[in-house]
Backbone bond lengths (Angstrom), bond angles and torsions (degrees), N, CA, C in turn:
res aa  C-N    CA-C-N  psi(-1)  N-CA   C-N-CA  omega(-1)  CA-C   N-CA-C  phi
1 M - - - 1.451 - - 1.512 111.24 -
2 A 1.293 117.98 -33.87 1.467 119.37 174.90 1.509 109.65 -63.23
3 R 1.297 115.99 150.06 1.457 119.88 -175.76 1.519 110.53 -63.97
4 W 1.381 115.83 137.19 1.466 120.51 -179.12 1.512 111.99 -60.99
5 R 1.325 117.71 -31.51 1.451 118.91 -177.08 1.523 111.29 -64.86
6 R 1.345 116.51 -18.66 1.446 119.37 179.50 1.516 112.45 -103.92
7 F 1.331 115.94 6.60 1.458 119.48 -172.92 1.519 112.75 -53.87
8 L 1.342 117.29 -53.15 1.462 118.19 -172.43 1.508 112.25 -71.28
9 A 1.355 117.14 -36.40 1.458 118.00 179.64 1.519 110.33 -56.11
10 F 1.385 116.37 -45.01 1.443 119.82 177.17 1.518 111.25 -72.93
11 F 1.348 117.19 -40.80 1.462 120.32 -170.83 1.521 111.54 -65.63
12 I 1.317 116.08 -48.59 1.468 118.58 -179.05 1.524 109.95 -60.71
13 L 1.355 116.48 -47.12 1.448 118.70 -176.32 1.518 111.49 -68.51
14 A 1.361 116.05 -44.94 1.462 119.01 -178.01 1.516 111.57 -64.84
15 V 1.351 116.21 -46.39 1.466 118.97 179.98 1.513 110.31 -63.34
16 T 1.328 116.10 -44.00 1.450 119.22 -175.04 1.520 111.27 -67.28
17 L 1.342 116.39 -47.29 1.454 118.61 -176.80 1.525 111.05 -73.28
18 T 1.328 115.94 -40.28 1.453 117.92 -177.66 1.510 110.88 -66.22
19 M 1.325 116.18 -38.61 1.468 119.13 177.41 1.518 109.25 -62.02
20 S 1.353 115.71 -37.03 1.456 121.15 -173.67 1.516 111.75 47.96
21 L 1.264 113.93 44.72 1.459 119.49 -164.03 1.478 114.99 -92.82
22 L 1.124 121.98 12.54 1.382 105.24 -131.49 1.478 121.53 -121.25
23 L 1.180 123.91 45.56 1.442 120.49 176.77 1.502 109.85 -125.76
24 S 1.277 114.87 131.96 1.460 120.08 171.86 1.497 106.36 -143.63
25 S 1.295 116.54 160.85 1.452 117.80 177.71 1.504 108.60 -64.58
26 C 1.319 115.63 126.66 1.448 120.26 -177.14 1.509 109.14 -102.59
27 G 1.284 116.13 170.45 1.441 119.59 179.92 1.505 110.79 142.81
28 E 1.372 115.51 -11.96 1.453 118.00 176.02 1.527 109.02 -67.88
29 N 1.305 114.66 154.14 1.454 119.91 174.40 1.516 108.38 -99.63
30 Y 1.322 116.30 121.42 1.453 120.92 -178.07 1.525 109.53 -98.13
31 K 1.308 114.71 134.47 1.457 120.71 -176.78 1.521 110.80 -83.29
32 S 1.293 115.32 147.08 1.459 121.14 175.14 1.527 109.32 -78.52
33 V 1.339 115.05 136.86 1.471 119.99 175.16 1.519 110.66 -100.75
34 G 1.335 116.45 -7.32 1.453 119.94 -179.16 1.514 110.32 162.00
35 T 1.310 116.01 -163.11 1.463 121.11 -178.99 1.518 110.40 -134.29
36 C 1.329 114.97 157.24 1.462 122.26 173.35 1.516 107.55 -147.45
37 A 1.309 117.50 125.00 1.469 123.14 -178.88 1.527 111.70 56.12
38 G 1.331 116.48 28.21 1.447 120.97 179.07 1.513 114.82 86.34
39 F 1.350 117.29 1.52 1.456 121.87 179.24 1.526 109.65 -106.36
40 D 1.330 116.13 146.44 1.461 120.14 176.65 1.521 110.84 -70.59
41 V 1.326 115.90 138.96 1.463 123.21 171.59 1.531 106.38 -105.82
42 Y 1.335 116.52 124.52 1.458 119.39 -173.14 1.528 112.56 -99.75
43 E 1.320 114.54 159.28 1.452 121.27 -172.73 1.521 112.88 -63.46
44 D 1.338 118.88 -30.92 1.467 118.60 -178.83 1.527 110.87 -70.02
45 E 1.329 117.60 -35.58 1.459 120.00 174.29 1.526 110.36 -67.94
46 Y 1.301 117.09 -42.97 1.471 122.79 179.65 1.526 110.11 -57.17
47 R 1.320 116.64 -43.23 1.463 121.30 -179.33 1.524 110.88 -68.95
48 F 1.338 116.33 -46.92 1.456 119.20 -177.97 1.532 111.14 -59.14
49 V 1.320 116.64 -48.96 1.456 120.56 -178.65 1.532 110.55 -62.66
50 T 1.319 116.47 -41.52 1.464 120.18 178.57 1.513 111.02 -60.19
51 M 1.303 118.19 -45.87 1.459 120.99 -177.59 1.527 111.72 -65.68
52 Q 1.327 117.40 -36.48 1.462 118.87 177.54 1.527 111.03 -64.35
53 Y 1.322 116.83 -40.45 1.460 119.08 179.27 1.519 112.48 -73.71
54 K 1.313 117.50 -30.62 1.463 119.23 175.03 1.523 110.31 -63.32
55 Y 1.320 116.71 -42.34 1.459 120.20 177.58 1.524 111.36 -68.74
56 M 1.309 117.27 -39.91 1.454 120.26 177.78 1.524 110.82 -60.28
57 M 1.327 117.00 -44.37 1.458 120.98 -178.92 1.524 111.48 -69.56
58 Q 1.329 117.89 -31.41 1.458 120.35 174.22 1.522 110.87 -61.83
59 S 1.325 116.51 -42.51 1.458 119.80 -179.54 1.523 111.33 -66.93
60 E 1.334 116.08 -26.51 1.460 119.56 -178.31 1.519 112.73 -89.15
61 Y 1.341 117.10 -38.05 1.460 120.84 -172.34 1.530 115.02 -112.06
62 G 1.320 117.29 -8.92 1.449 119.66 179.80 1.519 111.96 121.56
63 S 1.341 115.33 147.88 1.463 120.93 -172.83 1.518 114.33 -69.97
64 D 1.343 117.52 -13.35 1.470 119.92 -175.41 1.518 114.03 -99.81
65 I 1.333 118.26 9.64 1.469 118.08 -171.34 1.526 112.35 -68.10
66 W 1.334 118.49 -22.82 1.464 119.02 -179.72 1.530 111.97 -100.21
67 S 1.318 116.63 -17.97 1.470 119.27 177.94 1.522 112.21 -87.97
68 D 1.317 116.91 -23.14 1.461 122.13 177.27 1.540 108.23 -90.46
69 P 1.338 118.44 113.69 1.475 120.61 -175.13 1.518 114.22 -55.04
70 Q 1.341 116.72 -39.80 1.466 119.06 -178.89 1.525 111.18 -67.04
71 K 1.331 116.26 -43.31 1.462 119.50 179.09 1.529 110.43 -67.07
72 A 1.329 116.14 -38.84 1.465 119.66 179.79 1.523 110.55 -58.33
73 E 1.326 116.62 -43.03 1.466 120.16 177.97 1.517 111.08 -65.98
74 Q 1.325 115.69 -36.27 1.461 120.69 -179.75 1.524 111.70 -61.86
75 Y 1.337 116.69 -35.74 1.460 120.90 -175.19 1.531 113.38 -103.86
76 R 1.325 117.25 4.06 1.463 120.83 -177.40 1.530 111.67 -58.61
77 D 1.320 117.15 -50.26 1.465 119.80 -176.20 1.529 111.49 -64.34
78 E 1.324 116.06 -39.15 1.462 119.22 179.71 1.525 110.65 -63.43
79 L 1.328 116.68 -42.84 1.462 120.75 177.36 1.524 110.58 -59.72
80 T 1.321 116.87 -47.09 1.461 121.27 -178.74 1.528 110.92 -60.60
81 Q 1.322 116.11 -42.83 1.464 120.05 179.88 1.520 111.64 -63.89
82 Y 1.334 116.78 -43.85 1.462 120.82 177.22 1.530 110.97 -57.12
83 V 1.324 115.27 -49.85 1.460 120.15 -174.12 1.529 110.77 -64.99
84 L 1.319 117.49 -50.01 1.461 120.26 -176.56 1.524 111.75 -66.65
85 K 1.322 116.26 -37.26 1.460 119.37 179.80 1.522 111.32 -66.14
86 N 1.322 116.48 -42.67 1.456 119.49 -171.56 1.512 113.84 -91.53
87 L 1.312 117.50 -8.63 1.462 119.68 170.51 1.523 111.28 -64.20
88 T 1.303 117.00 -19.59 1.464 120.62 -175.77 1.529 113.35 -74.63
89 V 1.338 117.75 -11.31 1.465 120.81 -174.05 1.524 112.26 -55.81
90 N 1.328 116.87 -54.81 1.469 120.03 -177.25 1.519 112.34 -67.22
91 Y 1.322 116.57 -27.40 1.465 119.25 -175.87 1.526 111.55 -80.33
92 A 1.324 116.85 -22.77 1.461 119.20 169.60 1.523 109.48 -64.98
93 V 1.338 116.85 -40.81 1.465 121.18 176.34 1.528 110.54 -62.06
94 L 1.328 116.66 -48.19 1.466 120.16 -178.96 1.522 111.42 -61.53
95 S 1.323 116.08 -39.30 1.462 120.54 -178.59 1.526 111.45 -64.76
96 L 1.330 117.08 -47.10 1.463 120.40 179.57 1.526 111.31 -68.32
97 A 1.333 116.25 -37.63 1.464 119.11 178.36 1.524 111.03 -62.81
98 E 1.319 116.38 -40.48 1.466 120.54 178.39 1.522 110.38 -61.09
99 E 1.336 116.47 -42.06 1.458 120.29 177.99 1.529 111.61 -62.62
100 A 1.339 115.37 -35.06 1.470 120.27 -178.56 1.525 112.54 -82.66
101 G 1.332 116.93 -6.97 1.457 120.52 174.06 1.503 116.12 94.90
102 F 1.339 118.37 20.44 1.460 118.95 174.46 1.520 109.81 -138.23
103 S 1.355 116.01 160.50 1.462 120.16 -172.36 1.522 110.73 -152.52
104 L 1.315 115.20 177.21 1.454 121.90 178.46 1.528 112.37 -62.92
105 K 1.316 116.99 -22.07 1.461 120.79 -177.44 1.526 112.85 -82.56
106 D 1.313 117.78 -8.74 1.464 120.60 -179.51 1.523 110.17 -61.57
107 S 1.307 116.40 140.95 1.466 120.52 -174.81 1.520 112.47 -63.00
108 D 1.343 117.49 -36.78 1.460 119.00 -178.89 1.529 110.84 -68.80
109 V 1.336 116.93 -34.41 1.460 120.44 176.52 1.524 109.79 -67.61
110 S 1.314 116.80 -45.06 1.466 121.18 179.52 1.521 111.38 -61.01
111 K 1.331 117.21 -42.76 1.461 120.77 179.42 1.521 111.07 -64.39
112 L 1.334 117.24 -39.77 1.456 120.47 179.23 1.520 111.15 -65.11
113 V 1.320 116.00 -42.74 1.469 120.49 179.07 1.530 109.95 -61.54
114 E 1.318 117.21 -46.68 1.464 120.39 -179.09 1.521 111.17 -64.80
115 S 1.314 117.03 -36.77 1.458 120.66 178.42 1.526 111.02 -64.21
116 R 1.325 116.02 -44.03 1.459 119.64 178.88 1.527 111.05 -65.87
117 L 1.309 116.87 -40.21 1.458 120.34 178.35 1.528 110.88 -60.07
118 K 1.316 115.77 -44.28 1.468 120.19 -179.90 1.521 110.50 -62.44
119 S 1.327 116.06 -42.91 1.457 120.43 179.95 1.522 111.34 -63.59
120 Y 1.329 117.09 -43.79 1.455 120.74 -179.01 1.525 111.18 -67.28
121 K 1.321 115.97 -35.87 1.465 119.11 178.77 1.524 109.89 -61.99
122 Q 1.330 116.66 -42.33 1.458 120.56 178.76 1.523 111.13 -63.31
123 E 1.321 116.33 -41.55 1.461 120.21 179.21 1.529 110.97 -62.89
124 I 1.325 115.79 -42.19 1.464 120.71 -179.57 1.518 110.78 -63.23
125 E 1.326 115.73 -45.67 1.454 120.24 -178.66 1.527 111.22 -65.64
126 Q 1.333 116.58 -39.92 1.461 120.54 179.01 1.527 111.67 -66.20
127 A 1.333 116.13 -30.04 1.465 120.21 178.41 1.524 112.28 -80.98
128 G 1.338 116.56 -5.77 1.452 120.35 176.57 1.510 115.59 82.47
129 Y 1.326 117.22 18.61 1.466 120.74 -179.44 1.525 111.61 -87.15
130 D 1.309 115.40 146.43 1.460 121.19 166.38 1.523 106.01 -86.01
131 Y 1.314 116.63 97.92 1.462 119.58 -169.89 1.515 112.87 -66.29
132 K 1.311 118.09 -30.22 1.459 119.43 179.71 1.525 110.66 -65.88
133 S 1.323 115.97 -44.63 1.466 120.07 179.36 1.525 110.74 -66.43
134 F 1.338 115.09 -41.83 1.453 119.64 -178.68 1.522 110.79 -65.07
135 L 1.298 115.20 -38.93 1.462 120.89 177.57 1.523 110.34 -59.58
136 A 1.320 116.12 -48.97 1.459 120.82 -178.49 1.514 111.48 -64.23
137 E 1.334 116.83 -39.44 1.458 120.90 -178.31 1.523 112.14 -65.96
138 N 1.320 116.54 -23.63 1.464 120.58 -177.27 1.530 112.66 -107.48
139 Y 1.330 116.08 18.76 1.465 121.75 171.10 1.531 112.85 63.19
140 M 1.340 115.57 29.78 1.451 120.21 -177.88 1.517 111.25 -109.30
141 T 1.301 115.83 155.23 1.462 122.80 169.72 1.522 107.52 -129.41
142 E 1.309 117.24 155.46 1.453 120.30 175.36 1.527 110.77 -63.38
143 H 1.318 115.68 -36.49 1.467 120.82 178.58 1.527 110.67 -55.80
144 Y 1.318 116.37 -48.36 1.463 119.97 -178.95 1.524 111.16 -71.89
145 Y 1.325 116.62 -38.21 1.464 119.52 -179.73 1.526 110.87 -61.56
146 K 1.329 116.94 -42.75 1.460 119.77 176.83 1.531 110.76 -60.79
147 F 1.307 115.37 -38.40 1.462 120.11 178.86 1.528 110.28 -61.62
148 V 1.344 117.53 -45.74 1.463 121.55 179.97 1.518 111.17 -63.53
149 L 1.333 116.56 -45.14 1.461 119.79 178.10 1.524 111.26 -61.78
150 G 1.322 116.50 -39.34 1.458 120.16 178.32 1.516 111.95 -64.32
151 C 1.331 116.67 -43.51 1.474 120.43 178.19 1.520 110.99 -64.16
152 D 1.330 116.62 -37.20 1.455 120.60 177.09 1.527 110.63 -62.55
153 A 1.331 116.44 -42.09 1.469 120.59 178.15 1.522 111.23 -64.47
154 L 1.329 116.46 -40.46 1.465 120.26 179.15 1.525 111.26 -66.36
155 E 1.329 116.43 -38.50 1.465 119.02 179.07 1.526 110.77 -63.96
156 T 1.338 116.79 -40.72 1.462 120.47 176.87 1.525 110.64 -61.16
157 Q 1.335 115.79 -41.91 1.458 119.59 178.05 1.525 111.35 -64.81
158 L 1.308 116.52 -37.80 1.471 120.31 176.67 1.525 111.16 -61.63
159 I 1.322 116.57 -42.47 1.464 119.99 179.35 1.522 110.17 -59.80
160 Y 1.336 116.98 -47.46 1.472 119.94 178.46 1.525 111.22 -60.49
161 T 1.324 115.68 -44.70 1.465 120.23 -177.99 1.520 111.23 -64.31
162 Y 1.319 116.64 -46.02 1.461 120.98 -177.43 1.523 112.72 -69.37
163 A 1.344 117.19 -31.47 1.460 120.43 -179.54 1.524 111.67 -88.35
164 D 1.321 117.02 -52.76 1.464 120.39 -171.39 1.521 113.70 -82.86
165 D 1.331 116.72 -38.29 1.460 120.17 -173.53 1.531 113.94 -95.58
166 L 1.330 115.93 -44.48 1.465 119.91 -173.17 1.525 114.07 -101.05
167 G 1.320 117.55 -18.62 1.465 120.15 -179.76 1.514 114.07 71.02
168 I 1.336 117.93 16.16 1.470 121.04 178.87 1.525 110.20 -70.68
169 I 1.333 116.59 -38.34 1.461 121.57 170.58 1.519 106.51 -90.98
170 K 1.314 117.94 125.45 1.462 122.90 -164.86 1.516 114.24 -59.99
171 Y 1.327 117.27 -50.11 1.463 119.62 -174.06 1.522 110.11 -99.51
172 S 1.309 116.70 130.41 1.458 121.93 178.68 1.523 108.97 -116.64
173 S 1.316 115.64 174.98 1.463 120.20 -178.43 1.524 111.49 -111.22
174 V 1.328 117.35 21.74 1.468 119.69 -172.19 1.520 113.17 -85.60
175 S 1.323 118.64 -11.36 1.457 118.95 -176.25 1.520 111.16 -150.93
176 E 1.326 115.53 156.22 1.458 120.68 175.31 1.526 110.41 -64.86
177 E 1.316 116.04 -31.90 1.468 119.63 178.39 1.519 110.71 -62.16
178 S 1.340 116.27 -42.73 1.450 120.47 179.21 1.524 110.67 -64.67
179 L 1.343 117.04 -41.74 1.461 120.36 177.76 1.522 110.91 -63.01
180 S 1.324 116.78 -36.95 1.462 120.80 178.29 1.528 110.73 -64.73
181 E 1.332 116.50 -42.22 1.462 120.42 177.24 1.532 110.57 -63.60
182 F 1.323 115.27 -39.63 1.465 119.18 179.65 1.526 110.79 -67.32
183 Y 1.329 117.06 -39.08 1.470 121.28 175.93 1.534 109.73 -56.52
184 D 1.318 117.15 -44.76 1.469 120.82 178.70 1.527 110.38 -61.51
185 F 1.317 116.28 -40.81 1.467 121.17 177.83 1.524 110.82 -60.19
186 V 1.319 116.39 -44.34 1.470 120.79 179.16 1.521 110.56 -61.81
187 M 1.321 116.70 -49.45 1.465 121.35 -175.76 1.521 112.36 -70.33
188 D 1.317 117.82 -23.54 1.471 121.50 179.42 1.532 112.25 -85.74
189 G 1.312 117.74 9.99 1.463 120.78 176.56 1.504 114.84 103.23
190 G 1.328 116.94 9.50 1.463 119.28 176.74 1.516 112.38 -67.11
191 F 1.340 115.72 -29.07 1.463 123.01 171.95 1.526 108.08 -124.12
192 I 1.329 115.96 149.32 1.456 119.44 173.33 1.521 109.82 -133.66
193 L 1.325 114.67 159.88 1.456 122.97 177.27 1.522 109.12 -112.52
194 T 1.322 116.74 136.42 1.464 120.21 177.62 1.527 110.70 -140.82
195 Y 1.331 115.09 152.54 1.453 123.18 159.18 1.523 106.03 -107.13
196 H 1.325 116.29 162.39 1.462 117.18 173.23 1.517 111.95 -154.13
197 I 1.312 114.17 158.31 1.459 123.74 168.74 1.517 106.20 -104.47
198 Y 1.321 116.76 135.67 1.465 120.81 -176.64 1.521 109.92 -130.92
199 V 1.327 115.52 128.25 1.462 122.32 173.44 1.523 107.21 -117.29
200 K 1.311 115.89 113.54 1.459 121.52 -174.26 1.519 111.95 -84.11
201 N 1.335 115.32 141.96 1.462 121.41 173.75 1.523 109.39 -92.29
202 D 1.327 116.98 92.87 1.453 120.79 176.67 1.525 110.16 -79.42
203 P 1.347 117.87 156.85 1.469 120.66 179.56 1.523 111.73 -54.37
204 G 1.340 115.19 131.88 1.459 120.68 176.64 1.514 114.95 85.97
205 E 1.324 118.02 -7.16 1.461 119.33 -178.52 1.528 111.41 -78.31
206 D 1.310 115.50 157.41 1.459 123.26 177.15 1.530 107.99 -77.50
207 I 1.315 117.11 110.33 1.466 121.41 -175.33 1.528 111.46 -63.03
208 E 1.327 116.15 -41.28 1.464 119.17 -179.28 1.519 111.63 -67.33
209 A 1.331 116.11 -34.88 1.463 119.23 176.38 1.529 110.26 -64.21
210 N 1.322 116.57 -39.44 1.465 120.40 176.62 1.526 111.48 -65.50
211 R 1.323 115.65 -39.45 1.466 119.09 177.28 1.529 110.25 -61.13
212 N 1.325 115.58 -42.04 1.469 120.22 179.89 1.529 111.27 -64.13
213 R 1.351 117.05 -37.57 1.460 120.08 176.40 1.521 111.05 -62.16
214 A 1.329 115.48 -41.26 1.464 119.58 178.34 1.535 110.88 -64.80
215 E 1.325 116.10 -39.93 1.468 120.15 177.94 1.528 110.71 -64.14
216 E 1.334 116.33 -40.08 1.465 120.18 177.70 1.524 110.52 -62.98
217 A 1.321 115.67 -42.66 1.462 119.71 178.90 1.526 110.84 -61.26
218 R 1.317 115.63 -42.23 1.467 119.16 179.20 1.522 110.84 -62.80
219 D 1.320 116.31 -43.22 1.473 120.03 179.29 1.524 111.15 -60.16
220 L 1.330 116.77 -40.01 1.471 120.66 178.78 1.523 111.31 -64.69
221 L 1.333 116.83 -38.09 1.458 120.86 178.61 1.531 111.56 -69.31
222 V 1.322 115.89 -48.44 1.464 120.57 -176.01 1.523 111.17 -64.96
223 S 1.332 116.19 -37.45 1.467 120.58 -179.20 1.522 112.77 -77.92
224 G 1.337 116.84 -11.78 1.451 120.22 -178.59 1.511 114.85 82.34
225 Q 1.332 117.56 6.88 1.469 120.49 179.93 1.530 111.70 -72.00
226 K 1.333 116.31 -27.84 1.457 121.08 179.59 1.521 109.50 -137.54
227 T 1.330 115.56 152.04 1.458 121.38 170.88 1.522 108.27 -107.82
228 V 1.324 115.92 166.63 1.464 119.70 177.69 1.525 110.55 -58.41
229 S 1.334 116.98 -44.17 1.461 120.26 -177.80 1.520 111.89 -61.39
230 E 1.326 117.43 -30.42 1.461 120.93 179.17 1.523 112.23 -75.91
231 M 1.341 116.76 -14.51 1.463 120.14 179.46 1.522 112.76 -108.60
232 V 1.322 116.69 4.90 1.453 120.55 179.89 1.521 110.51 -63.59
233 G 1.340 115.77 128.23 1.456 120.40 177.27 1.505 114.54 66.99
234 G 1.319 117.60 15.22 1.452 120.90 -176.35 1.509 113.31 -104.46
235 T 1.329 114.45 -157.98 1.464 121.01 -175.86 1.518 111.86 -60.15
236 Y 1.322 116.57 -37.48 1.453 119.32 -173.70 1.526 113.77 -90.65
237 N 1.311 115.92 -33.21 1.462 118.05 -171.05 1.521 111.10 -108.23
238 E 1.342 116.94 103.18 1.453 121.77 -174.36 1.531 113.01 -97.90
239 D 1.309 117.05 5.02 1.466 120.20 -174.12 1.518 112.78 -112.44
240 V 1.308 117.37 -37.08 1.455 121.99 -170.23 1.528 109.75 -107.74
241 Y 1.332 115.77 133.86 1.459 120.22 179.61 1.527 112.19 -119.93
242 E 1.301 116.12 7.64 1.456 121.35 171.15 1.522 107.62 -153.78
243 T 1.313 115.63 152.35 1.461 119.45 -178.45 1.524 108.97 -83.20
244 K 1.300 114.36 85.53 1.463 121.79 179.98 1.518 107.71 -135.57
245 P 1.326 118.05 124.81 1.462 118.90 -174.64 1.523 113.14 -71.68
246 Y 1.322 114.75 151.86 1.465 121.29 170.21 1.530 107.60 -84.27
247 C 1.319 116.50 136.79 1.461 121.36 176.78 1.516 107.85 -123.41
248 F 1.319 117.24 123.54 1.462 118.80 -174.54 1.517 111.51 -153.23
249 T 1.315 114.35 159.17 1.454 122.57 173.57 1.524 107.98 -108.86
250 R 1.293 116.54 176.20 1.473 119.39 -176.81 1.528 110.97 -67.39
251 G 1.330 113.95 141.53 1.446 121.10 177.82 1.512 114.09 99.66
252 E 1.329 118.32 -10.85 1.458 120.88 -174.75 1.523 113.48 -87.64
253 M 1.314 117.76 -29.92 1.451 121.16 -170.56 1.524 111.19 -108.46
254 D 1.328 115.41 171.52 1.453 120.42 170.13 1.531 108.31 -51.69
255 A 1.326 117.12 136.80 1.466 120.90 -172.66 1.532 112.65 -59.08
256 K 1.335 117.23 -40.28 1.472 119.71 179.94 1.527 111.16 -65.72
257 Y 1.338 115.07 -43.25 1.470 119.47 177.36 1.526 109.85 -61.20
258 E 1.307 115.50 -48.59 1.460 121.24 -175.85 1.520 112.11 -61.62
259 N 1.324 116.79 -47.80 1.466 120.18 -178.45 1.520 111.27 -62.45
260 A 1.331 115.88 -40.99 1.461 119.67 178.92 1.522 110.87 -65.77
261 A 1.327 116.88 -41.59 1.465 121.15 -177.06 1.526 111.27 -66.00
262 F 1.324 117.57 -45.78 1.460 120.47 -178.47 1.526 111.98 -69.23
263 A 1.323 116.95 -21.24 1.468 120.43 179.36 1.522 112.70 -81.41
264 L 1.341 117.89 -14.24 1.463 121.66 -177.55 1.520 111.77 -77.33
265 A 1.317 115.91 147.87 1.454 120.83 166.71 1.520 107.83 -81.13
266 V 1.312 116.78 158.74 1.467 120.61 178.30 1.521 109.42 -59.35
267 G 1.337 116.09 129.43 1.453 121.83 -179.68 1.513 114.34 89.09
268 E 1.324 117.10 -9.69 1.464 120.64 -177.22 1.528 110.81 -80.43
269 V 1.337 115.42 147.94 1.461 123.06 177.28 1.525 108.34 -103.62
270 S 1.310 116.76 130.29 1.467 120.36 -178.23 1.520 111.15 -75.30
271 P 1.324 117.49 160.87 1.467 118.92 164.04 1.519 108.82 -65.84
272 V 1.304 117.66 172.71 1.462 121.21 176.86 1.526 108.44 -66.26
273 I 1.331 115.96 126.25 1.461 122.18 -178.59 1.519 108.59 -106.83
274 E 1.323 116.64 121.69 1.461 120.89 178.57 1.522 109.79 -93.96
275 T 1.327 116.03 125.81 1.458 122.02 175.01 1.524 108.19 -117.30
276 G 1.313 116.16 -176.29 1.457 119.41 -177.70 1.511 114.10 -66.62
277 D 1.337 117.37 -21.46 1.463 119.26 -175.46 1.518 114.46 -115.71
278 G 1.332 117.84 -1.15 1.450 118.70 179.12 1.523 112.16 163.00
279 F 1.338 114.59 -159.93 1.462 121.51 -175.39 1.527 110.44 -121.16
280 Y 1.329 115.28 139.37 1.459 121.43 179.82 1.520 110.78 -123.34
281 V 1.323 115.09 144.80 1.456 122.47 165.57 1.529 105.39 -121.32
282 I 1.327 116.68 120.61 1.468 121.96 -169.43 1.522 110.05 -110.55
283 I 1.322 115.81 138.69 1.460 122.11 176.00 1.519 107.63 -122.67
284 R 1.328 116.36 117.42 1.466 119.45 -179.33 1.518 111.11 -82.20
285 Q 1.337 115.34 135.67 1.459 122.82 -179.11 1.528 110.40 -107.89
286 P 1.326 117.01 157.99 1.474 119.24 178.44 1.524 111.46 -71.84
287 M 1.299 116.16 141.46 1.462 121.74 171.55 1.518 107.14 -90.45
288 T 1.318 117.82 107.13 1.455 121.33 -176.62 1.520 110.52 -89.20
289 S 1.324 115.36 155.75 1.467 119.91 177.92 1.520 110.34 -64.24
290 E 1.334 117.25 -32.37 1.458 120.59 179.15 1.528 110.59 -65.37
291 Y 1.344 115.92 -44.80 1.463 119.48 179.55 1.525 110.00 -63.59
292 A 1.322 116.63 -46.21 1.470 120.39 -178.15 1.523 111.36 -63.41
293 S 1.316 117.36 -43.56 1.459 120.42 -178.52 1.525 111.72 -67.16
294 T 1.328 116.17 -43.13 1.461 120.66 -178.27 1.517 111.67 -64.44
295 N 1.337 116.23 -36.21 1.467 121.36 -172.98 1.524 113.42 -107.63
296 I 1.342 117.56 15.29 1.458 119.63 -168.93 1.527 112.75 -59.83
297 K 1.333 118.81 -38.91 1.458 119.92 -177.34 1.527 111.60 -72.94
298 S 1.322 117.00 -38.31 1.461 118.85 177.54 1.524 110.85 -70.04
299 L 1.329 117.15 -34.41 1.466 120.21 176.17 1.524 110.57 -66.74
300 L 1.332 116.46 -38.41 1.464 119.81 176.90 1.523 110.40 -62.34
301 A 1.332 116.85 -45.06 1.465 120.23 178.19 1.527 110.54 -61.68
302 Q 1.315 116.94 -38.84 1.460 122.15 178.29 1.531 110.18 -64.34
303 Y 1.328 116.02 -44.40 1.464 120.96 178.91 1.525 111.14 -63.06
304 Q 1.341 116.25 -45.37 1.464 120.07 -178.92 1.525 111.03 -64.41
305 Y 1.323 116.43 -40.20 1.465 120.02 178.10 1.528 110.27 -61.68
306 Q 1.334 117.17 -45.53 1.456 119.91 -179.94 1.527 111.40 -64.66
307 A 1.320 116.66 -39.95 1.468 119.88 177.23 1.526 110.19 -61.88
308 M 1.339 116.62 -39.34 1.464 120.69 177.73 1.516 111.12 -65.21
309 Q 1.335 117.00 -38.13 1.466 120.01 178.61 1.530 111.28 -62.18
310 E 1.308 117.23 -38.28 1.464 120.31 179.01 1.527 110.70 -65.96
311 I 1.315 116.35 -39.02 1.466 119.99 176.30 1.520 110.42 -64.77
312 L 1.340 115.44 -45.65 1.467 120.23 179.85 1.520 111.30 -64.41
313 D 1.328 116.83 -37.91 1.465 120.15 179.16 1.522 111.37 -61.28
314 A 1.338 115.93 -39.11 1.465 119.88 179.15 1.522 110.72 -64.54
315 V 1.335 116.35 -38.76 1.460 120.13 177.15 1.518 110.17 -70.13
316 K 1.327 115.80 -45.07 1.460 121.31 -177.88 1.524 111.65 -58.78
317 A 1.334 116.81 -34.42 1.463 120.93 -178.34 1.521 112.09 -60.57
318 D 1.326 116.40 -25.55 1.466 120.79 -179.17 1.528 112.75 -96.92
319 L 1.332 116.84 0.33 1.458 120.26 -178.08 1.530 111.30 -101.00
320 S 1.304 115.07 154.48 1.462 121.01 173.88 1.519 108.07 -150.79
321 V 1.326 115.36 156.17 1.453 121.40 176.61 1.525 108.15 -93.14
322 E 1.307 115.61 124.72 1.456 121.26 176.43 1.524 108.25 -100.64
323 L 1.321 116.48 104.86 1.456 120.31 -177.65 1.519 111.21 -73.59
324 N 1.326 115.59 141.21 1.461 119.63 172.12 1.536 108.97 -88.57
325 E 1.298 117.32 -174.76 1.466 119.74 -176.55 1.525 111.60 -62.87
326 Y 1.319 116.40 -38.16 1.466 118.45 177.69 1.528 110.82 -64.40
327 G 1.325 116.76 -44.74 1.447 120.37 178.30 1.524 112.67 -59.82
328 K 1.317 115.59 -41.77 1.459 120.30 179.24 1.521 112.55 -65.37
329 S 1.315 116.23 -25.31 1.456 119.97 -177.68 1.525 113.84 -79.30
330 I 1.322 116.84 -12.55 1.475 121.12 -176.69 1.519 109.10 -82.32
331 D 1.318 116.63 125.18 1.458 123.22 177.01 1.528 108.32 -88.39
332 L 1.331 117.62 105.89 1.447 120.29 -175.85 1.527 112.42 -64.83
333 V 1.317 117.25 -35.04 1.462 120.90 178.83 1.523 110.91 -61.95
334 A 1.333 116.86 -38.99 1.471 121.05 -177.94 1.514 112.44 -84.70
335 L 1.321 117.95 -9.04 1.455 121.02 -175.70 1.527 111.40 -65.14
336 K 1.331 115.63 133.74 1.472 121.31 -178.55 1.515 109.38 -132.32
């Protein structure tokens, strides 16, 4: 449901942080595979991103697409396009940070990265993991992990700079007046709450049969025979496992989902919405003053993050990875 253009930004960070995997003895020298925005792109990042997209494409097209030579050739170009396009995510951050006057070499960034590494190492050890083995099994290196943590720190600094100092992001957190203005924005429809029923299109499934399931689910909701909570985790709803509404502003969700959701009146049930990965039936919920007030700071952070993503996307659109001879020599399909 999240927009594909943001897939890697979330995927790399979510996988990396959630795994918390991440310390190994460093000291290897990693070769550059090319450049992006004037920065070197290293082979460990190239491998990690490639492996994530190989797994993503397996889930979409079938588990044998890389073991079957004919299928591998069929999907080779798509894999290459995914990897090269989405490698630019971190370099958009580096490019804007450089313009704003800060970088990965800044002492405060380095201290933050080392602090997080130390914390994650303790968590890993307390959980009883062999972090070196786990790191290797998940195609990670400490070198790349530090890079991701550093880019994350720079992006946070960019958000503060763009909101608090430069006013490029409209709402900042520097004053109660600003929070009050943001509260009005939330209550005036800047954010909405939804529940939904989701029927996923898995590889090989009958698409029309899935559409019919979504239509049946909608009929049950509209007729009052079923509630969303009664369909959580069941035959019809393959996405939600607890009755908790989604809260989002524009730009965060799949465009079809988002447009349909914002067009609904409170309490209204959408028609079946077809997206690239399945079918949704959306129910818009009221945005209450209690919800907005209780969550105002987290909603502000969510809004600022999304605003930053739009800025980064505009920069990313003009970036490309220029592979060197070594980079060109790497067969992404064969990469393990």
